[in-house]
C-alpha positions in Angstrom: 13.6 9.7 17.4 12.1 8.5 14.1 8.8 10.2 13.3 7.9 8.9 10.1 4.3 9.3 9.0 2.5 6.1 8.6 -0.6 5.8 6.6 -3.0 3.0 6.3 -6.1 2.0 4.5 -7.9 -1.5 5.2 -11.2 -3.0 4.3 -13.0 -6.4 4.1 -14.3 -7.4 0.8 -16.2 -10.3 -0.4 -14.3 -13.2 -1.7 -15.9 -12.9 -5.2 -15.0 -11.5 -8.6 -16.7 -8.3 -7.6 -14.8 -7.9 -4.4 -11.5 -8.4 -6.4 -12.7 -5.7 -8.9 -13.3 -3.4 -5.9 -10.0 -4.1 -4.3 -8.2 -2.9 -7.5 -10.3 0.2 -7.6 -9.9 1.1 -4.1 -6.0 0.7 -4.3 -5.9 3.0 -7.2 -7.9 5.8 -5.7 -6.3 5.5 -2.4 -2.6 5.8 -4.0 -3.9 8.9 -5.8 -5.5 10.4 -2.6 -2.3 10.0 -0.9 -0.4 11.8 -3.7 2.3 9.0 -3.8 4.9 9.6 -6.4 4.4 6.2 -8.0 2.3 4.8 -10.9 -0.9 3.6 -9.3 -1.5 1.2 -12.2 1.7 -0.7 -10.8 -0.1 -1.1 -7.3 -3.5 -1.8 -9.1 -1.9 -4.8 -11.1 -0.3 -6.3 -7.9 -3.7 -6.1 -6.1 -5.3 -7.5 -9.0 -3.2 -10.5 -8.9 -3.2 -10.9 -5.0 -6.9 -10.5 -5.0 -7.6 -12.8 -7.6 -5.6 -15.4 -5.8 -7.6 -14.8 -2.6 -10.9 -15.2 -4.4 -9.8 -18.2 -6.4 -7.4 -20.2 -3.9 -8.2 -18.6 -0.7 -11.8 -18.6 -0.6 -13.8 -20.1 2.3 -17.7 -19.6 1.8 -19.0 -17.1 4.0 -15.6 -15.6 4.7 -14.1 -12.3 3.3 -10.6 -11.3 2.2 -9.0 -8.2 3.7 -7.1 -5.6 1.7 -4.7 -3.6 3.5 -2.3 -0.6 2.3 0.4 1.0 4.4 2.7 3.7 3.6 5.8 4.1 6.0 8.5 6.5 4.5 9.1 5.6 1.1 7.4 2.3 0.7 3.8 1.2 0.0 3.0 -2.2 1.5 0.2 -4.0 -0.1 -1.6 -6.9 2.1 -4.1 -9.2 1.1 -5.2 -11.5 3.7 -7.5 -14.6 3.1 -9.0 -17.4 5.3 -7.0 -20.3 3.8 -3.9 -20.5 5.8 -3.8 -24.3 5.0 -3.1 -23.6 1.3 0.6 -22.5 1.1 1.6 -20.0 -1.5 4.4 -21.8 -3.1 5.8 -18.9 -5.0 5.8 -17.9 -8.7 5.0 -20.8 -11.0 6.3 -20.9 -14.6 3.4 -21.9 -16.7 3.9 -23.0 -20.3 2.7 -20.8 -23.1 -0.7 -22.5 -23.7 -1.7 -22.3 -20.0 -4.5 -20.1 -19.1 -3.5 -19.3 -15.5 -0.6 -19.6 -13.0 1.2 -16.2 -13.8 -0.3 -14.1 -11.0 2.8 -14.4 -8.7 5.2 -14.1 -11.6 3.5 -10.7 -12.2 3.6 -9.6 -8.4 7.5 -10.6 -8.4 8.2 -8.7 -11.6 6.2 -5.5 -10.4 7.1 -5.4 -6.9 10.5 -4.5 -4.9 9.7 -7.3 -2.4 6.8 -9.7 -1.8 6.2 -12.6 0.5 3.8 -14.7 2.5 3.1 -14.2 6.3 1.2 -17.0 8.2 -1.5 -15.4 10.2 -3.7 -16.4 13.2 -5.2 -19.8 11.9 -6.8 -20.1 9.5 -5.3 -17.0 7.9 -2.5 -15.9 5.6 -1.3 -12.7 4.2 0.4 -12.3 1.0 2.1 -8.9 0.7 4.2 -6.8 -1.6 6.2 -3.6 -1.3 6.8 -0.8 -3.8 9.5 1.7 -3.0 9.4 5.5 -4.2 11.1 8.4 -3.2 8.8 10.5 -1.0 8.0 14.1 -1.7 10.0 16.5 0.4 8.1 18.0 3.4 6.9 21.6 2.3 8.3 24.5 4.2 4.9 25.4 5.3 4.8 21.9 7.2 7.7 23.1 9.4 6.8 24.5 12.8 8.2 28.1 13.2 10.7 26.9 15.7 12.3 24.6 12.8 12.3 27.1 10.1 16.0 28.2 9.1 16.5 31.5 10.4 15.7 34.4 7.9 13.6 32.1 5.8 10.3 33.7 6.6 8.8 36.9 5.4 9.9 40.2 7.4 7.4 41.1 10.0 4.6 43.2 9.1 2.3 45.7 11.4 3.1 48.4 13.7 6.4 48.4 15.3 6.2 48.4 19.2 9.0 50.6 21.0 10.9 48.6 23.6 9.8 49.5 27.2 11.9 51.5 29.3 
């Protein structure tokens, strides 16, 4: 039976520049708090682009966007859900050198191992990206005594009780 640890973090943020800024900061702090062996700046840059898109293109007045982070095994999954499912995400555009926007999904594609768009319950859509990492091995102290290899623990201490006759 697979018993991978799943961690998650999710919150609603206002679809404003302040909400996008907070999404970046919460992501960096959560990746650090989880102690993931990956560069938190990489995750922060992905969230910056996805949150900026949610605020710029997915904004509906009075509606928030949701940031969700999952860790399953050796993958950090980043999801940003907005309330503009009618606006399809076409994929990375390749703007000209003088263009001031249009590079967000190019950056997401470059920084992530996988990314995509999942339609949600109307009117929502979720743009997601995944980062792979090599998980830390579980420390020996996390194993239950029954699972520790024989002879791996300290020698017993305390008074020796003779066997009963």
